[in-house]
C-alpha positions in Angstrom: 11.2 -8.6 6.3 8.3 -7.8 3.9 6.7 -4.3 4.3 3.2 -3.9 2.9 2.1 -0.3 2.2 -1.1 1.2 0.9 -1.0 3.3 -2.3 -1.7 7.0 -2.2 -4.6 8.9 -3.8 -2.1 11.5 -4.7 0.2 10.6 -7.6 2.8 12.2 -9.8 1.3 14.2 -12.7 3.0 12.1 -15.4 5.6 9.4 -16.1 8.9 10.0 -17.8 9.8 6.8 -19.5 8.7 3.9 -21.6 5.1 2.8 -22.0 3.4 0.4 -19.6 4.2 -3.3 -20.0 2.2 -5.3 -17.4 4.3 -8.4 -18.0 7.3 -6.7 -16.6 5.8 -6.0 -13.2 6.7 -8.0 -10.1 4.6 -11.1 -9.1 4.1 -12.2 -12.8 1.4 -14.7 -11.7 -0.8 -11.6 -11.3 -0.4 -10.5 -15.0 -3.7 -12.0 -16.2 -5.6 -10.4 -13.4 -3.9 -7.0 -14.0 -4.7 -7.2 -17.7 -8.4 -7.9 -16.9 -8.7 -5.0 -14.5 -6.7 -2.6 -16.8 -8.8 -3.5 -19.8 -12.0 -2.9 -17.8 -10.8 0.4 -16.4 -9.6 1.8 -19.8 -12.9 0.7 -21.5 -15.0 2.3 -18.7 -13.0 5.6 -18.8 -12.9 5.8 -22.6 -16.7 5.1 -22.9 -19.4 7.6 -23.7 -21.1 7.4 -20.3 -18.9 9.8 -18.3 -21.3 10.0 -15.4 -21.3 6.2 -14.9 -17.5 6.1 -15.1 -17.2 8.9 -12.5 -19.6 7.1 -10.2 -17.8 3.8 -10.5 -14.5 5.5 -9.5 -16.0 7.8 -6.9 -14.9 10.9 -8.9 -16.5 14.4 -8.8 -17.4 16.3 -11.9 -14.2 18.4 -11.4 -12.1 15.2 -11.6 -13.2 14.2 -15.1 -9.5 14.7 -16.1 -8.8 11.5 -14.3 -11.0 9.7 -16.8 -9.0 11.0 -19.7 -5.8 9.9 -18.0 -7.1 6.4 -17.3 -8.4 6.0 -20.9 -4.8 6.4 -22.1 -3.0 4.2 -19.6 -1.7 1.7 -22.1 0.0 4.5 -24.0 1.1 6.6 -21.1 4.7 7.1 -20.0 5.7 5.3 -16.8 8.0 5.9 -13.8 9.0 3.7 -10.9 6.2 3.3 -8.4 8.5 5.0 -5.8 8.1 8.2 -7.8 4.4 7.7 -8.7 2.9 7.7 -5.2 3.1 11.1 -3.5 0.7 11.1 -0.6 1.3 11.8 3.1 2.9 8.4 3.9 5.3 8.7 1.0 6.2 12.2 1.8 7.2 11.1 5.3 9.0 8.0 3.9 10.9 10.3 1.5 12.3 7.5 -0.6 14.4 9.8 -2.8 16.5 10.9 0.1 17.3 7.4 1.5 21.0 6.5 1.8 22.1 3.9 -0.7 22.0 0.9 1.6 18.5 1.9 2.9 17.3 2.4 -0.7 18.5 -1.1 -1.6 16.7 -2.6 1.4 13.5 -0.7 0.4 13.6 -2.1 -3.1 13.8 -5.7 -1.7 11.4 -5.2 1.1 8.4 -3.1 0.1 5.3 -4.0 -1.7 2.5 -1.5 -2.4 -1.1 -2.5 -2.6 -3.1 -1.3 -5.6 -6.7 -1.5 -6.8 -5.4 -1.7 -10.4 -2.2 -3.7 -10.1 -2.9 -5.9 -7.0 0.6 -5.1 -5.7 3.8 -3.5 -7.1 7.4 -3.1 -6.0 9.0 0.3 -5.7 11.0 -0.4 -8.9 7.9 -1.4 -11.0 7.3 1.1 -13.8 3.6 2.2 -13.8 1.8 5.3 -15.1 -0.2 7.6 -12.9 -3.7 6.3 -12.6 -6.9 6.6 -10.6 -8.5 3.3 -9.5 -9.4 3.1 -5.8 -10.0 -0.3 -4.2 -13.6 0.7 -3.6 -14.3 0.9 -7.3 -16.7 -1.4 -9.2 -15.7 -2.1 -12.8 -17.9 -3.6 -15.6 -17.1 -7.2 -16.0 -14.8 -7.3 -13.0 -17.1 -6.1 -10.2 -15.9 -4.8 -6.9 -12.1 -4.6 -6.9 -11.9 -5.5 -3.2 -13.6 -8.8 -3.8 -11.8 -9.4 -7.1 -8.4 -9.1 -5.5 -9.4 -11.1 -2.5 -10.0 -14.1 -4.8 -6.7 -13.5 -6.6 -4.0 -12.3 -4.4 -3.4 -14.9 -1.7 -1.0 -17.3 -3.5 1.2 -14.5 -4.9 1.3 -12.7 -1.6 2.1 -15.8 0.4 4.9 -16.6 -2.1 6.3 -13.1 -1.8 6.3 -13.3 2.0 8.4 -16.5 2.0 9.6 -17.2 5.5 10.0 -13.6 6.4 8.1 -11.5 9.0 5.6 -9.2 7.5 5.0 -5.6 8.6 1.5 -4.9 7.3 0.8 -1.1 7.2 -2.0 -1.2 4.7 -5.3 0.7 5.3 -8.4 -1.4 6.1 -9.8 -1.5 2.5 -6.5 -2.8 1.1 -5.8 -5.1 4.0 -9.1 -6.8 3.3 -7.8 -8.0 -0.1 -5.4 -10.4 1.6 -5.3 -11.6 5.2 -2.5 -13.9 6.1 -3.6 -17.1 7.7 -2.2 -19.9 9.8 1.6 -19.9 10.4 2.0 -16.8 8.2 -0.4 -14.8 10.4 1.9 -15.4 13.3 4.7 -13.8 11.4 2.6 -10.8 10.4 2.4 -7.6 12.4 -0.2 -4.9 11.8 0.0 -1.4 13.2 -2.5 1.1 14.6 -1.3 4.6 15.5 -2.7 6.1 18.7 -2.2 9.8 19.7 -1.8 10.1 23.5 -2.4 13.5 25.1 -3.7 15.1 28.3 -7.2 16.5 28.2 -8.6 18.3 31.3 -6.0 16.5 33.4 -6.8 13.1 32.1 -4.6 11.1 29.7 -6.5 10.0 26.6 -5.7 8.1 23.5 -7.3 8.4 20.1 -6.9 6.8 16.7 -5.4 9.3 14.2 -6.1 9.3 10.4 -4.0 11.9 8.4 -1.1 11.7 10.9 -1.4 7.9 11.0 0.0 7.9 7.5 2.8 10.2 8.3 3.8 8.1 11.4 3.8 4.9 9.3 6.0 6.6 6.7 8.5 7.7 9.4 8.4 4.3 11.0 9.3 2.5 7.7 12.0 5.1 7.0 13.6 4.6 10.4 13.6 0.8 10.0 15.3 1.1 6.6 17.9 3.5 7.7 18.6 1.3 10.7 19.2 -1.6 8.3 16.7 -3.6 10.3 16.5 -7.2 9.0 14.4 -9.0 11.6 13.9 -12.8 11.0 10.9 -13.1 13.2 7.9 -11.1 14.3 9.3 -10.8 17.8 12.5 -9.4 16.4 10.6 -6.9 14.3 8.7 -5.7 17.3 12.1 -5.5 19.1 13.5 -3.4 16.3 10.7 -0.9 16.6 11.3 -0.6 20.4 15.1 -0.2 19.7 14.1 2.8 17.5 12.4 4.3 20.6 8.8 3.7 19.4 6.3 3.1 22.2 4.8 -0.2 21.1 2.0 -2.2 22.8 0.8 -5.5 21.5 -2.9 -6.3 21.7 -4.5 -9.7 22.1 -5.9 -11.3 18.9 -7.7 -14.4 18.0 -5.6 -17.5 17.1 -4.4 -17.6 13.5 -4.8 -13.9 13.1 -2.0 -11.3 12.4 -0.5 -9.8 15.5 -1.6 -6.2 16.3 0.6 -3.4 17.6 -0.5 -0.1 18.9 2.2 2.5 18.2 1.6 5.3 20.7 2.8 8.8 19.8 2.6 12.1 21.8 3.5 14.4 18.9 2.0 14.4 15.4 
């Protein structure tokens, strides 16, 4: 199984080890693209026009420290991506406390989308950075469109013949959409909160707690040592873990869509 996660806006304050070496990241075929985006980001953040840099990255005036950090990315200390991302999903996933077998499975199974790197594994050493997928960089343009032109071959190769659990948020999911036979092996997840309001049962899409639920879901799969070989087996593994799962109809050659229904957030 391949598990695709979004990055988090929240990140560790600093790395602890050697400097960045893009050539040592996973999916080495993405190295030229990563170098191009990295060069553009560093140049933008090190330039004289701070207002333009903040606008390109969607930063407030109080976040100008992110520009200084980005300007020094090539010299910054790194840490495994598993320690860099610290948002709600990753807090719920709690990688540091996984049992050894689950940790090994996570290292083999998880890819994290990134506006800067395209995708990284948990073991890839990267520095903390700020580069949302909605950014537009000089010479590169909109990152969503840039990676949409670049990612497909590498992601298809990384998927191999495995089922894919795609938990990316919409903006990151737009950078690569599985097609054809691979789409049939890909399962996307929407989290719905079911509750009773004035005597009627209602369901609503959740945002903040959507991330926490996805983190717990991945953690449960890893601890259960789930190794499904098909999309149907993946859906069955979620049901075995007592998740309420409902599959929605989708167009032919599109990824399968699951609603995970929760009553507690």
